[in-house]
LOLUMZA-291610 format. One line per field, with one value per atom (N, C-alpha, C): residue number from 1; residue in one letter; atom name; y negated, z negated, x negated. Coordinates in Angstrom, 3 decimals, always signed. Layout:
! residues N
num NUM/...
residuo A/...
atomo CA/...
north Y/...
up Z/...
east X/...
This chain:
! residues 39
num 1/1/1/2/2/2/3/3/3/4/4/4/5/5/5/6/6/6/7/7/7/8/8/8/9/9/9/10/10/10/11/11/11/12/12/12/13/13/13/14/14/14/15/15/15/16/16/16/17/17/17/18/18/18/19/19/19/20/20/20/21/21/21/22/22/22/23/23/23/24/24/24/25/25/25/26/26/26/27/27/27/28/28/28/29/29/29/30/30/30/31/31/31/32/32/32/33/33/33/34/34/34/35/35/35/36/36/36/37/37/37/38/38/38/39/39/39
residuo D/D/D/G/G/G/K/K/K/F/F/F/F/F/F/E/E/E/N/N/N/L/L/L/S/S/S/S/S/S/T/T/T/D/D/D/I/I/I/K/K/K/R/R/R/L/L/L/E/E/E/L/L/L/K/K/K/I/I/I/R/R/R/E/E/E/L/L/L/E/E/E/R/R/R/V/V/V/V/V/V/G/G/G/E/E/E/L/L/L/T/T/T/M/M/M/E/E/E/N/N/N/I/I/I/S/S/S/P/P/P/K/K/K/I/I/I
atomo N/CA/C/N/CA/C/N/CA/C/N/CA/C/N/CA/C/N/CA/C/N/CA/C/N/CA/C/N/CA/C/N/CA/C/N/CA/C/N/CA/C/N/CA/C/N/CA/C/N/CA/C/N/CA/C/N/CA/C/N/CA/C/N/CA/C/N/CA/C/N/CA/C/N/CA/C/N/CA/C/N/CA/C/N/CA/C/N/CA/C/N/CA/C/N/CA/C/N/CA/C/N/CA/C/N/CA/C/N/CA/C/N/CA/C/N/CA/C/N/CA/C/N/CA/C/N/CA/C/N/CA/C/N/CA/C
north -23.945/-23.897/-23.836/-22.739/-22.631/-23.054/-23.625/-23.952/-25.018/-25.969/-27.033/-26.430/-25.477/-24.885/-23.953/-23.313/-22.434/-23.234/-24.497/-25.332/-25.887/-25.863/-26.371/-25.327/-25.785/-24.869/-24.700/-23.687/-23.428/-24.587/-25.268/-26.401/-27.546/-27.747/-28.796/-28.477/-27.199/-26.785/-27.010/-26.670/-26.883/-28.367/-29.210/-30.655/-31.147/-30.622/-30.998/-30.601/-29.386/-28.910/-29.795/-30.213/-31.092/-32.427/-32.987/-34.271/-34.158/-33.057/-32.850/-32.729/-31.992/-31.813/-33.156/-33.957/-35.284/-36.160/-36.134/-36.921/-36.491/-35.176/-34.674/-35.142/-35.157/-35.583/-37.065/-37.884/-39.325/-39.597/-38.931/-39.119/-38.677/-37.571/-37.083/-38.093/-38.690/-39.689/-40.906/-41.368/-42.535/-42.238/-41.033/-40.650/-40.599/-40.020/-39.938/-41.335/-42.243/-43.611/-44.277/-44.022/-44.648/-44.048/-42.759/-42.098/-42.460/-42.403/-42.669/-44.158/-44.488/-45.896/-46.633/-47.862/-48.690/-49.145/-49.003/-49.421/-50.646
up +40.488/+40.779/+42.289/+42.789/+44.220/+44.521/+43.526/+43.702/+44.766/+44.871/+45.865/+47.264/+47.566/+48.895/+49.102/+48.024/+48.146/+48.548/+48.111/+48.415/+49.838/+50.469/+51.839/+52.815/+53.820/+54.867/+55.862/+56.701/+57.650/+58.631/+58.958/+59.883/+59.227/+57.922/+57.207/+57.193/+56.992/+56.960/+58.330/+59.389/+60.744/+60.964/+60.496/+60.662/+59.895/+58.679/+57.873/+58.575/+59.134/+59.813/+61.004/+61.750/+62.898/+62.439/+61.352/+60.839/+60.386/+59.703/+59.212/+60.389/+61.426/+62.594/+63.274/+63.390/+64.003/+63.189/+61.858/+60.983/+61.152/+61.190/+61.338/+62.653/+63.716/+65.022/+64.986/+64.393/+64.309/+63.467/+62.315/+61.438/+62.155/+62.892/+63.633/+64.669/+65.384/+66.397/+65.749/+64.633/+63.943/+63.444/+62.904/+62.377/+63.506/+64.641/+65.776/+66.262/+66.281/+66.719/+65.788/+64.478/+63.509/+63.562/+63.870/+63.906/+65.185/+66.324/+67.591/+67.713/+68.225/+68.358/+69.345/+69.032/+69.933/+71.104/+72.301/+73.485/+74.097
east +96.520/+97.953/+98.200/+98.711/+99.015/+100.433/+101.125/+102.544/+102.765/+101.844/+101.999/+102.101/+101.212/+101.207/+102.392/+102.864/+104.026/+105.255/+105.322/+106.480/+106.430/+105.265/+105.157/+105.682/+106.403/+106.844/+105.703/+105.780/+104.700/+104.548/+105.647/+105.544/+104.784/+104.996/+104.267/+102.778/+102.444/+101.040/+100.407/+101.134/+100.615/+100.345/+101.281/+101.141/+99.914/+99.719/+98.557/+97.271/+97.240/+96.037/+95.706/+96.728/+96.502/+95.939/+96.484/+96.000/+94.556/+94.236/+92.870/+91.907/+92.312/+91.453/+91.208/+92.278/+92.169/+91.219/+91.367/+90.485/+89.036/+88.800/+87.433/+86.828/+87.647/+87.154/+86.782/+87.646/+87.395/+86.152/+86.057/+84.899/+83.625/+83.708/+82.545/+82.092/+83.044/+82.691/+82.054/+82.624/+82.071/+80.662/+80.463/+79.152/+78.128/+78.510/+77.592/+77.223/+78.198/+77.925/+76.923/+77.063/+76.174/+74.774/+74.672/+73.367/+72.617/+73.297/+72.617/+72.302/+71.118/+70.730/+71.615/+71.930/+72.744/+71.874/+72.415/+71.648/+72.315
């Protein structure tokens, strides 16, 4: 069902993309911290 996305305006989609990018960055930083040895 593509109806959910059809109901979103382009500004909402832009906002979602920004949130997703921010989440990916935060998760990436946390993952790197966990992988790299603590000094």
